[in-house]
Structures are given as structure tokens and as C-alpha cells.
C-alpha positions as CSV (number, residue, x, y, z in Angstrom):
1,M,108.3,86.4,112.7
2,T,108.3,87.4,109.0
3,T,105.4,89.3,107.5
4,T,104.6,89.3,103.8
5,S,102.4,91.5,101.6
6,S,98.7,90.7,101.4
7,I,98.9,91.1,97.7
8,G,100.1,87.8,96.1
9,E,102.7,87.8,93.4
10,S,100.1,86.8,90.7
11,D,97.8,89.6,91.9
12,A,100.6,92.1,91.9
13,R,101.0,91.8,88.2
14,T,97.6,93.4,87.7
15,A,97.5,95.6,90.8
16,F,97.9,98.8,88.7
17,T,95.1,98.4,86.2
18,S,92.2,100.8,86.5
19,A,89.9,97.9,87.5
20,H,91.8,97.6,90.8
21,A,91.9,101.3,91.7
22,A,89.2,103.1,93.6
23,P,87.0,105.3,91.4
24,G,88.5,108.7,90.7
25,L,92.0,108.0,92.1
26,R,95.2,108.4,90.2
27,I,96.9,105.1,89.8
28,P,100.4,105.5,91.3
29,L,102.2,103.5,88.6
30,P,101.3,104.2,85.0
31,R,102.2,100.7,83.7
32,P,102.0,97.2,85.3
33,R,105.1,96.1,87.1
34,Y,106.1,92.8,88.8
35,L,105.8,93.2,92.5
36,G,106.6,90.4,94.9
37,S,107.0,90.3,98.6
38,R,110.5,91.8,98.4
39,E,109.2,94.9,96.6
40,H,106.5,95.3,99.3
41,T,109.1,94.9,102.0
42,C,111.3,97.6,100.4
43,L,108.4,100.0,100.2
44,A,107.2,99.3,103.7
45,A,110.7,99.7,105.1
46,A,111.2,103.0,103.4
47,I,107.9,104.3,104.7
48,Y,108.7,103.0,108.2
49,Y,112.3,104.3,108.4
50,E,111.5,107.7,106.9
51,A,108.1,108.5,108.4
52,H,107.0,106.1,111.2
53,G,106.7,109.0,113.6
54,E,104.7,111.1,111.2
55,G,101.3,109.3,111.3
56,D,99.5,107.8,108.3
57,D,99.5,111.0,106.2
58,G,103.3,111.3,106.5
59,M,103.8,107.7,105.7
60,I,101.5,107.9,102.7
61,G,103.4,110.9,101.4
62,V,106.8,109.1,101.6
63,G,105.3,106.1,99.9
64,H,104.0,108.3,97.0
65,V,107.4,109.9,96.5
66,I,108.8,106.4,96.0
67,L,106.0,105.4,93.6
68,N,106.3,108.8,91.8
69,R,110.0,108.2,91.3
70,L,109.3,104.6,90.1
71,G,106.8,105.9,87.6
72,A,109.4,108.1,86.1
73,R,112.0,105.3,85.8
74,P,112.5,102.9,82.8
75,A,110.5,99.7,82.7
76,G,112.3,97.0,84.7
77,T,113.1,99.4,87.6
78,T,111.8,98.0,90.9
79,I,110.7,99.7,94.1
80,C,113.9,98.3,95.7
81,D,116.0,99.9,93.0
82,V,114.4,103.3,93.8
83,V,114.7,102.9,97.6
84,Y,118.3,101.7,97.5
85,E,119.5,104.2,94.8
86,P,122.7,105.6,96.3
87,G,122.3,108.8,98.4
88,Q,118.5,108.9,98.3
89,F,117.5,107.7,101.8
90,G,119.8,108.1,104.7
91,W,118.7,104.9,106.5
92,T,119.9,102.8,103.6
93,R,123.5,103.7,104.4
94,R,123.0,101.9,107.8
95,I,120.6,99.1,106.9
96,S,121.2,97.0,103.8
97,R,118.5,95.1,101.9
98,K,119.4,91.9,103.7
99,Q,119.3,93.6,107.2
100,V,115.8,95.0,107.0
101,A,113.9,93.5,109.9
102,V,110.2,93.0,109.2
103,G,108.8,94.1,112.5
104,K,105.7,93.5,114.6
105,S,105.3,96.9,116.1
106,R,102.1,98.9,115.5
107,Q,104.1,101.4,113.4
108,W,105.6,98.7,111.2
109,R,102.2,97.1,110.7
110,A,100.8,100.6,109.7
111,A,103.7,101.1,107.2
112,S,103.1,97.6,105.8
113,A,99.3,98.2,105.4
114,I,100.0,101.6,103.8
115,A,102.4,99.9,101.4
116,D,99.7,97.4,100.5
117,R,97.2,100.2,99.8
118,L,99.7,102.2,97.8
119,I,100.6,99.2,95.6
120,A,96.9,98.5,95.0
121,G,96.4,102.1,93.9
122,T,93.7,102.8,96.5
123,I,95.3,105.9,98.1
124,A,95.3,109.3,96.3
125,D,98.6,111.1,95.9
126,T,98.4,113.8,98.5
127,T,101.9,115.1,97.5
128,S,100.7,116.3,94.0
129,G,103.4,114.3,92.3
130,A,106.3,115.0,94.6
131,T,109.5,113.2,93.8
132,S,111.5,114.3,96.9
133,F,111.1,115.4,100.4
134,Y,113.2,116.6,103.3
135,S,112.7,116.9,107.0
136,T,112.3,120.2,108.7
137,L,113.8,118.6,111.8
138,Q,117.1,118.1,109.9
139,F,116.9,121.4,107.9
140,R,115.4,123.8,110.4
141,K,116.6,127.2,109.0
142,S,116.5,126.6,105.3
143,P,115.9,123.8,102.8
144,P,118.9,121.6,101.7
145,Q,120.9,123.0,98.8
146,W,119.7,120.2,96.5
147,A,116.1,121.2,97.1
148,E,116.3,125.0,96.5
149,N,115.2,124.9,92.8
150,N,112.3,122.6,93.4
151,E,108.6,123.5,93.9
152,E,107.1,122.8,97.3
153,T,103.9,120.8,96.8
154,V,102.8,120.2,100.4
155,R,104.0,120.0,104.0
156,I,102.9,117.0,106.0
157,G,104.1,116.8,109.6
158,N,107.9,117.4,109.6
159,H,108.3,116.7,105.9
160,V,108.3,119.1,103.0
161,F,107.4,117.5,99.7
162,I,108.9,118.9,96.5
163,R,109.1,118.2,92.8
């Protein structure tokens, strides 16, 4: 069974205007972007594969890293472009865009719901603008070399968020 975003494609075009964000929240994307079901699936998949064992807070953090990166990219860049940028997310070396299986598990449904809320701009950025993260399970003794000159913004579960 295939699941799609609860935000329709016509709604997605305006999902980032201040009228759609909860009062006082930073809108994750600074300018309107086209977002269809494919973009939702890319975001949900990244959240799921990177943080499905980290609870809602960890999944929200990972989602914000993707949106923070997207906000820094040129117009026309998509969520899928950010997620599948070579060398950024380990799971993308094993699972191509065409192989992502939209699941029915509780964790997949949670990742999908969080993706909806992030796209709608209704979840505050708890990472303080982080653009990267790493897992303390993978890097137990010290941060990865690529992260050494970055500022740690927050730790959520087994993830360290940096910018």
C-alpha cells in the first residue's frame, strides 16, 4: 500500500507562507518551493532511515537538518536533491530513490506525519539551525573528522547536531 502526503500539491506551493505557520515559529524554508508527494516521501524516508529509533525529537531534528540545508541551496533545489546528494546520508548508498518502500509501520507513519508538519512549518527548529549531524553510536570516542570544526548545537538521543 502506498501512502502520500496529506498536503496536496496545490497546497504545498503555499505551505511556507507565514499564514500557514504556527504563531512565533520560524518557517523552515525561507521561500515558497514546489513540493509534491515525491518530496514528502524523500523527507519521510530520510527521517525514517536516519532516526526511526530516536523518537519524535530525533526525527524532528533530522528533518530540520534537511530543511536547513534546503534553505541554503539555490532556488530549484528539491528535498530529494538534498537527501540524495552524494555522500550525505549512508542509507542512500543502499536504497535508491526508486527503491524507497513507503511503509505501514508505526515508525514509518510517525516519520511521515513529522514530514507533513515540517513541510507545513508547524514544528520549531530544535536544532538551532544545524546543517549536519552524526551518531554517537557510530562515532563513540570522538566526532568524525568532517565535523571537528563545526559548532555543536544540541544532542538529541544518539545524534549530535552541528552547524
